[in-house]
N, C-alpha and C positions, 0 to 999 in steps of 0.2 A: 520589520520583517517578522511576522509571526505566523503561526499555524494553529489549526484546531486539533483537538484530540477527542476521539469518540471511542467508546468501548463496545464490547461484543453485541449487546442488545441493539444499540443504535446502528452499528455497522451492518448487522444482519438485516435490519429493517431496510436500510438503504439498498443493500444488495438485492433484496426481494422486490422492492418497489421502484427504485430509481437507478438500477445498476448501470443503464446506458448513459446516464447523465454524468458519470464519473469515469475517469481513467484509473484503473486499479493496477498498482505496480508492486510486485513482490520483490524486495531487495535482498532476499536471503541468498545463500550460496547454492549451486546446483545440487550438492549432496542433500541439502535441506529440502529442496523442491521435490526430490524423490519421495519424500514422506507424504507428499500431496500438497497441492495449492488450491486456492479458491478457484473454481472453474471460470475460465475466461480472462484471468489476469495476465498482464504483461510481466515478464520476468527480466529484471535488470539487476545484476549484482551491484551492491552498494558502491564498490570501488569504481564501477563503470558509469555510475550515475552522473557525475559532473560532466563527463564527456557527452553523455546521451541527452543531457538537459537541453542542449541547443536544438535537438530534434523534437522536443515536446512543444505542444501548442500552449502558449501562455494564457489563452482565453478559456481553456478547459479547466475542470475541477479534477483534482487528483486525490486518491486515497492511497497511502503508503503502508505497506505491510511487511512485517518481519516475524521473527519467532516470538518475541515478547513485547515489542514496542520500542526498544532502545535504538536499534539501527534505523528503524523507520522514522523515528523522531529526528535523527541526524539527517536522514534523506529529506524530510520535510524542510528542514533548515536550509539544506543545499538548494532545493527547488525555489524556496522563498528568496534566497540570495541571488538566484538566477533570473528573478523577475516573474516567477509564477506566483500569483496572488492567492489562489484558492487551493490550499493543500491541507489535508487532514491525516493525522496519524491514527492508526488502528492501535490504540492502547491495549496491551494485553496480548495482542498479536495472535499468531497461529496456534499458540498453546491453548488459548481459550476456544478457538474455532474447533480444534481437534476434540477438546474436552466436551464440547456441546454436541459433537457428532454431526456437524453440518457437512454439506456436500464437498467432495474433494475431487480433484482432477490429478492424475499422475502422468 
């Protein structure tokens, strides 16, 4: 059970060119979402992810997002353990997205 890790440049390229080929899940807390999320992502608090994993399609590809990449790494591990094979961690997370000035949804 493993997962991939990509950083800002590659994540943004996927977002621009292949956004619909992935399910994007932000696992931060609601107070963090208020700072802005990547447009179109699904918001699932990390603590709720094990319960929600049963509702996710194991044939899809997932990109997990958090503030800096730590919680989303744990989220990737949870999904891999739940039988979802194609999971990617956004290493560096929203801190790097904010710093780059990329689009946000509030």
